[in-house]
Biopython code that builds the backbone (N, CA, C, O; Angstrom):
import numpy as np
from Bio.PDB.StructureBuilder import StructureBuilder

atoms = [
    (1, "MET", "N", (121.977, 29.744, -4.425)),
    (1, "MET", "CA", (122.563, 28.390, -4.602)),
    (1, "MET", "C", (123.479, 28.249, -2.994)),
    (1, "MET", "O", (124.090, 29.075, -2.317)),
    (2, "LYS", "N", (123.217, 26.864, -2.845)),
    (2, "LYS", "CA", (123.935, 26.376, -1.839)),
    (2, "LYS", "C", (125.228, 25.878, -2.082)),
    (2, "LYS", "O", (125.295, 25.108, -3.041)),
    (3, "LEU", "N", (126.437, 26.144, -1.382)),
    (3, "LEU", "CA", (127.502, 25.498, -1.593)),
    (3, "LEU", "C", (128.137, 24.969, -0.728)),
    (3, "LEU", "O", (128.620, 25.802, 0.039)),
    (4, "VAL", "N", (128.504, 23.375, -0.344)),
    (4, "VAL", "CA", (128.871, 22.859, 0.490)),
    (4, "VAL", "C", (130.333, 22.712, 0.690)),
    (4, "VAL", "O", (130.881, 22.588, -0.406)),
    (5, "THR", "N", (131.149, 22.679, 1.656)),
    (5, "THR", "CA", (132.580, 22.629, 1.718)),
    (5, "THR", "C", (133.144, 22.023, 2.860)),
    (5, "THR", "O", (132.301, 21.747, 3.713)),
    (6, "GLU", "N", (134.197, 21.757, 3.116)),
    (6, "GLU", "CA", (134.708, 21.082, 4.396)),
    (6, "GLU", "C", (134.474, 22.165, 5.416)),
    (6, "GLU", "O", (134.124, 21.856, 6.555)),
    (7, "LYS", "N", (134.656, 23.457, 5.050)),
    (7, "LYS", "CA", (134.483, 24.547, 6.149)),
    (7, "LYS", "C", (133.007, 24.873, 6.608)),
    (7, "LYS", "O", (132.792, 25.573, 7.598)),
    (8, "GLY", "N", (132.037, 24.347, 5.862)),
    (8, "GLY", "CA", (130.872, 24.299, 6.172)),
    (8, "GLY", "C", (129.720, 24.907, 4.839)),
    (8, "GLY", "O", (130.091, 24.700, 3.683)),
    (9, "THR", "N", (128.708, 25.450, 5.006)),
    (9, "THR", "CA", (127.470, 25.612, 3.827)),
    (9, "THR", "C", (127.612, 27.077, 3.806)),
    (9, "THR", "O", (127.626, 27.748, 4.838)),
    (10, "PHE", "N", (127.744, 27.686, 2.328)),
    (10, "PHE", "CA", (127.706, 28.820, 2.210)),
    (10, "PHE", "C", (126.620, 29.110, 0.984)),
    (10, "PHE", "O", (126.053, 28.161, 0.444)),
    (11, "TYR", "N", (126.389, 30.370, 0.614)),
    (11, "TYR", "CA", (125.102, 30.728, -0.293)),
    (11, "TYR", "C", (125.666, 31.935, -1.035)),
    (11, "TYR", "O", (126.368, 32.837, -0.577)),
    (12, "THR", "N", (125.153, 31.741, -2.442)),
    (12, "THR", "CA", (125.410, 32.976, -3.309)),
    (12, "THR", "C", (124.250, 32.969, -4.220)),
    (12, "THR", "O", (123.610, 31.960, -4.514)),
    (13, "ASP", "N", (124.027, 34.140, -4.638)),
    (13, "ASP", "CA", (123.283, 34.302, -5.759)),
    (13, "ASP", "C", (123.807, 35.348, -6.787)),
    (13, "ASP", "O", (123.337, 36.478, -6.918)),
    (14, "GLN", "N", (124.816, 34.838, -7.482)),
    (14, "GLN", "CA", (125.548, 35.428, -8.391)),
    (14, "GLN", "C", (125.272, 34.745, -9.616)),
    (14, "GLN", "O", (125.685, 35.276, -10.647)),
    (15, "PHE", "N", (124.553, 33.500, -9.704)),
    (15, "PHE", "CA", (124.591, 32.920, -10.826)),
    (15, "PHE", "C", (122.975, 32.515, -11.362)),
    (15, "PHE", "O", (122.245, 32.032, -10.497)),
    (16, "ALA", "N", (122.506, 32.666, -12.507)),
    (16, "ALA", "CA", (121.098, 32.330, -12.877)),
    (16, "ALA", "C", (120.561, 30.964, -12.609)),
    (16, "ALA", "O", (119.455, 30.642, -12.176)),
    (17, "SER", "N", (121.600, 30.216, -12.964)),
    (17, "SER", "CA", (121.145, 28.765, -13.028)),
    (17, "SER", "C", (122.542, 27.725, -12.321)),
    (17, "SER", "O", (123.685, 28.026, -11.980)),
    (18, "LEU", "N", (121.964, 26.736, -12.322)),
    (18, "LEU", "CA", (123.062, 25.708, -11.505)),
    (18, "LEU", "C", (123.932, 25.487, -12.716)),
    (18, "LEU", "O", (125.149, 25.442, -12.534)),
    (19, "GLU", "N", (123.411, 25.333, -14.013)),
    (19, "GLU", "CA", (124.478, 25.203, -14.966)),
    (19, "GLU", "C", (125.577, 26.111, -15.142)),
    (19, "GLU", "O", (126.702, 25.840, -15.561)),
    (20, "GLU", "N", (125.108, 27.249, -14.764)),
    (20, "GLU", "CA", (125.926, 28.564, -14.901)),
    (20, "GLU", "C", (127.141, 28.540, -13.712)),
    (20, "GLU", "O", (128.354, 28.704, -13.848)),
    (21, "LEU", "N", (126.426, 28.301, -12.629)),
    (21, "LEU", "CA", (127.427, 27.776, -11.454)),
    (21, "LEU", "C", (128.455, 26.837, -11.720)),
    (21, "LEU", "O", (129.641, 27.031, -11.454)),
    (22, "ALA", "N", (127.958, 25.751, -12.282)),
    (22, "ALA", "CA", (128.744, 24.639, -12.437)),
    (22, "ALA", "C", (130.053, 24.969, -13.644)),
    (22, "ALA", "O", (131.232, 24.642, -13.509)),
    (23, "GLU", "N", (129.556, 25.567, -14.605)),
    (23, "GLU", "CA", (130.866, 25.997, -15.379)),
    (23, "GLU", "C", (131.759, 26.874, -14.874)),
    (23, "GLU", "O", (132.902, 26.865, -15.332)),
    (24, "TYR", "N", (131.390, 27.809, -13.818)),
    (24, "TYR", "CA", (132.178, 28.683, -13.186)),
    (24, "TYR", "C", (133.398, 27.853, -12.411)),
    (24, "TYR", "O", (134.619, 27.989, -12.495)),
    (25, "VAL", "N", (132.608, 26.966, -11.645)),
    (25, "VAL", "CA", (133.393, 26.135, -10.787)),
    (25, "VAL", "C", (134.385, 25.150, -11.369)),
    (25, "VAL", "O", (135.552, 25.085, -10.983)),
    (26, "PHE", "N", (133.858, 24.379, -12.326)),
    (26, "PHE", "CA", (134.731, 23.494, -13.014)),
    (26, "PHE", "C", (135.996, 24.103, -13.943)),
    (26, "PHE", "O", (136.959, 23.437, -14.325)),
    (27, "SER", "N", (135.785, 25.390, -14.187)),
    (27, "SER", "CA", (136.438, 25.973, -15.286)),
    (27, "SER", "C", (137.404, 26.856, -14.600)),
    (27, "SER", "O", (138.404, 27.097, -15.276)),
    (28, "SER", "N", (137.368, 27.308, -13.626)),
    (28, "SER", "CA", (138.175, 27.974, -12.450)),
    (28, "SER", "C", (139.354, 27.085, -12.021)),
    (28, "SER", "O", (139.146, 25.983, -11.513)),
    (29, "LYS", "N", (140.588, 27.564, -12.226)),
    (29, "LYS", "CA", (141.667, 26.930, -11.747)),
    (29, "LYS", "C", (141.702, 27.095, -10.478)),
    (29, "LYS", "O", (141.259, 26.231, -9.720)),
    (30, "ASP", "N", (142.163, 28.076, -10.104)),
    (30, "ASP", "CA", (142.042, 28.557, -8.455)),
    (30, "ASP", "C", (141.395, 29.608, -8.155)),
    (30, "ASP", "O", (141.998, 30.461, -7.503)),
    (31, "GLY", "N", (140.377, 29.784, -8.434)),
    (31, "GLY", "CA", (139.525, 31.061, -8.222)),
    (31, "GLY", "C", (138.916, 31.202, -6.756)),
    (31, "GLY", "O", (138.965, 30.338, -5.880)),
    (32, "PHE", "N", (138.408, 32.299, -6.675)),
    (32, "PHE", "CA", (137.828, 32.767, -5.037)),
    (32, "PHE", "C", (136.618, 33.165, -6.053)),
    (32, "PHE", "O", (136.606, 33.452, -7.250)),
    (33, "MET", "N", (135.413, 33.037, -4.870)),
    (33, "MET", "CA", (134.094, 33.857, -5.283)),
    (33, "MET", "C", (133.734, 34.121, -3.903)),
    (33, "MET", "O", (134.034, 33.463, -2.906)),
    (34, "LYS", "N", (132.911, 35.394, -4.012)),
    (34, "LYS", "CA", (132.339, 36.059, -2.793)),
    (34, "LYS", "C", (130.942, 35.051, -2.707)),
    (34, "LYS", "O", (130.287, 34.590, -3.642)),
    (35, "VAL", "N", (130.761, 34.901, -1.348)),
    (35, "VAL", "CA", (129.778, 34.064, -0.946)),
    (35, "VAL", "C", (129.129, 34.768, 0.315)),
    (35, "VAL", "O", (129.532, 35.876, 0.670)),
    (36, "GLU", "N", (128.032, 34.051, 1.038)),
    (36, "GLU", "CA", (127.584, 34.395, 2.285)),
    (36, "GLU", "C", (127.550, 33.193, 3.016)),
    (36, "GLU", "O", (127.055, 32.143, 2.607)),
    (37, "LYS", "N", (128.125, 33.384, 4.178)),
    (37, "LYS", "CA", (127.969, 32.233, 5.297)),
    (37, "LYS", "C", (126.632, 32.762, 6.356)),
    (37, "LYS", "O", (126.449, 33.869, 6.862)),
    (38, "TYR", "N", (126.035, 31.841, 6.427)),
    (38, "TYR", "CA", (124.585, 31.881, 7.649)),
    (38, "TYR", "C", (124.952, 31.489, 8.873)),
    (38, "TYR", "O", (125.336, 30.331, 9.033)),
    (39, "ASN", "N", (124.900, 32.331, 9.871)),
    (39, "ASN", "CA", (125.444, 32.030, 11.206)),
    (39, "ASN", "C", (124.489, 32.934, 12.331)),
    (39, "ASN", "O", (124.421, 34.163, 12.352)),
    (40, "ARG", "N", (124.002, 32.289, 12.960)),
    (40, "ARG", "CA", (123.400, 32.718, 14.068)),
    (40, "ARG", "C", (122.307, 33.814, 13.597)),
    (40, "ARG", "O", (122.235, 34.950, 14.064)),
    (41, "GLY", "N", (121.513, 33.307, 12.642)),
    (41, "GLY", "CA", (120.222, 34.302, 12.004)),
    (41, "GLY", "C", (120.778, 35.315, 11.070)),
    (41, "GLY", "O", (119.975, 36.096, 10.561)),
    (42, "GLU", "N", (122.247, 35.430, 10.724)),
    (42, "GLU", "CA", (122.338, 36.657, 10.005)),
    (42, "GLU", "C", (123.478, 36.236, 8.904)),
    (42, "GLU", "O", (124.400, 35.496, 9.245)),
    (43, "PHE", "N", (123.378, 36.717, 7.633)),
    (43, "PHE", "CA", (124.128, 36.169, 6.686)),
    (43, "PHE", "C", (125.493, 37.229, 6.575)),
    (43, "PHE", "O", (125.433, 38.458, 6.621)),
    (44, "SER", "N", (126.465, 36.573, 6.451)),
    (44, "SER", "CA", (127.932, 37.649, 6.622)),
    (44, "SER", "C", (128.565, 37.203, 5.229)),
    (44, "SER", "O", (128.376, 36.116, 4.684)),
    (45, "PRO", "N", (129.368, 38.273, 4.747)),
    (45, "PRO", "CA", (130.153, 37.930, 3.638)),
    (45, "PRO", "C", (131.519, 37.323, 3.943)),
    (45, "PRO", "O", (132.266, 37.637, 4.871)),
    (46, "ALA", "N", (131.713, 36.417, 3.020)),
    (46, "ALA", "CA", (133.145, 35.487, 2.871)),
    (46, "ALA", "C", (133.455, 35.430, 1.714)),
    (46, "ALA", "O", (132.719, 35.706, 0.767)),
    (47, "TYR", "N", (134.735, 35.015, 1.657)),
    (47, "TYR", "CA", (135.384, 34.444, 0.286)),
    (47, "TYR", "C", (135.872, 32.997, 0.693)),
    (47, "TYR", "O", (136.454, 32.660, 1.724)),
    (48, "ILE", "N", (135.346, 31.960, -0.765)),
    (48, "ILE", "CA", (136.090, 30.681, -0.512)),
    (48, "ILE", "C", (136.571, 30.372, -1.872)),
    (48, "ILE", "O", (136.004, 30.763, -2.892)),
    (49, "SER", "N", (137.682, 29.626, -1.842)),
    (49, "SER", "CA", (138.097, 28.826, -3.092)),
    (49, "SER", "C", (137.329, 28.174, -3.866)),
    (49, "SER", "O", (136.566, 27.535, -3.141)),
    (50, "THR", "N", (137.110, 27.983, -4.922)),
    (50, "THR", "CA", (136.451, 27.080, -5.672)),
    (50, "THR", "C", (136.903, 25.552, -5.783)),
    (50, "THR", "O", (136.101, 24.674, -6.104)),
    (51, "LYS", "N", (138.112, 25.323, -5.523)),
    (51, "LYS", "CA", (138.911, 24.108, -5.082)),
    (51, "LYS", "C", (138.203, 23.372, -3.843)),
    (51, "LYS", "O", (138.145, 22.143, -3.808)),
    (52, "ILE", "N", (137.689, 24.147, -2.868)),
    (52, "ILE", "CA", (137.082, 23.462, -1.611)),
    (52, "ILE", "C", (135.621, 23.123, -1.754)),
    (52, "ILE", "O", (135.117, 22.518, -0.807)),
    (53, "ILE", "N", (134.733, 23.467, -2.961)),
    (53, "ILE", "CA", (133.688, 23.046, -3.065)),
    (53, "ILE", "C", (133.244, 21.674, -3.244)),
    (53, "ILE", "O", (133.396, 21.172, -4.358)),
    (54, "ILE", "N", (132.740, 21.027, -2.352)),
    (54, "ILE", "CA", (132.098, 19.596, -2.442)),
    (54, "ILE", "C", (130.993, 19.296, -3.331)),
    (54, "ILE", "O", (130.974, 18.470, -4.244)),
    (55, "GLU", "N", (130.053, 20.095, -2.933)),
    (55, "GLU", "CA", (128.768, 19.937, -3.864)),
    (55, "GLU", "C", (128.104, 21.527, -3.832)),
    (55, "GLU", "O", (128.426, 22.489, -3.134)),
    (56, "PHE", "N", (127.122, 21.401, -4.802)),
    (56, "PHE", "CA", (126.431, 22.636, -4.748)),
    (56, "PHE", "C", (125.055, 22.526, -5.290)),
    (56, "PHE", "O", (124.930, 21.747, -6.234)),
    (57, "GLU", "N", (123.922, 23.198, -4.849)),
    (57, "GLU", "CA", (122.575, 22.940, -5.352)),
    (57, "GLU", "C", (121.683, 24.085, -5.294)),
    (57, "GLU", "O", (122.086, 25.115, -4.754)),
    (58, "GLU", "N", (120.387, 24.014, -5.845)),
    (58, "GLU", "CA", (119.628, 25.176, -5.959)),
    (58, "GLU", "C", (118.667, 24.934, -4.673)),
    (58, "GLU", "O", (118.221, 23.857, -4.279)),
    (59, "VAL", "N", (118.452, 26.361, -4.072)),
    (59, "VAL", "CA", (117.802, 26.543, -2.918)),
    (59, "VAL", "C", (116.712, 27.329, -2.976)),
    (59, "VAL", "O", (116.055, 27.549, -1.959)),
]
sb = StructureBuilder()
sb.init_structure("model")
sb.init_model(0)
sb.init_chain("A")
sb.init_seg("    ")
for serial, (resi, resn, name, xyz) in enumerate(atoms, 1):
    if name == "N":
        sb.init_residue(resn, " ", resi, " ")
    sb.init_atom(name, np.array(xyz, "f"), 0.0, 1.0, " ", f" {name:<3s}", serial, name[0])
structure = sb.get_structure()
């Protein structure tokens, strides 16, 4: 799944479906989730707040 925030684009494979991701994001008050940031040809781990997610989609 691709997550777009003001700080950039992140990726996660923690969720089986887009609906599962949406439920997690909308039900989380101020949760953080482990994601990956693609930078210079490599993925590196990162944590983002669910509050800063602008949009998400399947990739």
